[in-house]
C-alpha positions in Angstrom: 8.7 -10.7 -13.9 5.2 -8.0 -14.1 3.8 -6.4 -10.9 1.9 -8.3 -9.0 -1.9 -6.8 -8.1 -5.1 -7.2 -7.8 -7.4 -4.3 -8.9 -10.5 -3.8 -6.4 -12.1 -0.8 -8.0 -11.2 1.7 -10.7 -8.6 3.6 -9.1 -7.5 1.0 -6.1 -5.4 -1.5 -6.0 -4.1 -3.9 -4.0 -0.8 -5.8 -3.9 1.7 -8.6 -1.9 5.0 -6.9 0.1 6.5 -4.6 -2.9 9.8 -3.5 -2.3 12.3 -0.1 -4.2 13.2 -2.5 -6.8 9.3 -2.2 -7.8 8.5 1.3 -7.2 9.4 2.4 -10.8 6.9 -0.5 -12.0 4.6 0.8 -9.9 4.3 4.5 -11.7 4.5 3.0 -14.8 1.9 0.7 -14.1 -0.4 4.0 -13.7 -0.7 4.2 -10.1 -0.3 7.6 -8.6 -0.1 6.5 -4.6 1.1 4.0 -2.6 0.0 2.6 1.2 2.7 0.6 2.9 0.0 -1.2 5.6 2.8 -3.7 6.6 4.7 -2.7 9.8 8.4 -2.7 9.3 10.1 -5.8 10.4 6.7 -7.8 10.4 8.2 -10.5 8.0 12.4 -10.3 9.4 15.0 -9.2 7.6 14.9 -10.1 4.3 11.4 -7.8 4.0 12.3 -4.1 2.7 12.5 -0.9 5.7 9.7 1.4 4.6 11.8 4.3 4.5 13.9 2.0 1.7 10.6 1.7 -0.6 9.8 5.4 -0.1 13.2 6.7 -0.8 12.4 4.7 -4.6 8.3 5.6 -4.5 9.4 9.6 -4.3 12.4 8.8 -7.2 9.9 6.8 -9.2 6.8 10.2 -9.4 5.0 9.0 -6.8 3.0 9.7 -3.2 3.4 6.6 -0.9 2.6 6.8 2.9 3.0 4.5 4.9 0.5 3.1 7.7 2.0 0.0 9.6 -1.4 -2.3 10.4 -1.1 -5.0 12.5 -2.3 -8.1 10.6 -4.8 -9.3 13.0 -5.4 -6.4 14.6 -6.7 -3.7 12.1 -9.0 -1.1 14.4 -11.3 2.0 13.9 -8.1 4.7 13.1 -6.9 1.9 11.3 -9.9 2.0 9.6 -9.7 6.0 10.0 -6.6 6.6 8.6 -7.0 4.6 5.6 -10.4 6.2 4.3 -8.6 9.3 5.4 -5.3 9.0 2.7 -8.0 7.4 0.5 -10.2 10.4 -0.1 -5.9 12.7 0.3 -3.7 10.9 -2.0 -4.0 11.1 -5.3 -5.9 7.8 -7.5 -4.5 5.2 -8.6 -3.9 4.2 -5.4 -2.1 0.9 -4.8 -2.0 -0.6 -1.6 0.3 -3.1 0.2 1.1 -5.9 3.0 2.3 -9.3 3.0 -0.6 -10.5 0.3 -2.9 -7.7 0.3 -5.6 -9.4 2.4 -5.0 -7.2 5.1 -5.0 -4.0 2.7 -8.0 -5.7 1.3 -10.2 -5.7 4.6 -9.2 -2.3 5.2 -9.8 -0.6 1.4 -13.6 -2.9 2.5 -13.8 -1.4 5.7 -12.7 1.7 5.3 -15.1 2.4 2.4 -18.5 0.7 3.6 -21.1 2.4 4.2 
């Protein structure tokens, strides 16, 4: 199965829920960094934990940040932190949440103006 992601720019893309087993494919696709925007436990017990994904990402040579954002509850602080991450992380960056929509909204809010 290929890695499911949607590019929004040349240096940023979003994806639905990823797991530890996807991190090598993320690196092979050319991404340098990952942002996890889905809070642990949001999807129940079957959702991979951020700590497992972080360990796998680091093993694959990726830079990774865990920035949980509640679905439908994005705050200005969330947007500011996302903007900081976009400026600081090595590009290209892949962000994921449940479906990719939350990351898309964060990206647009963080890069407007």
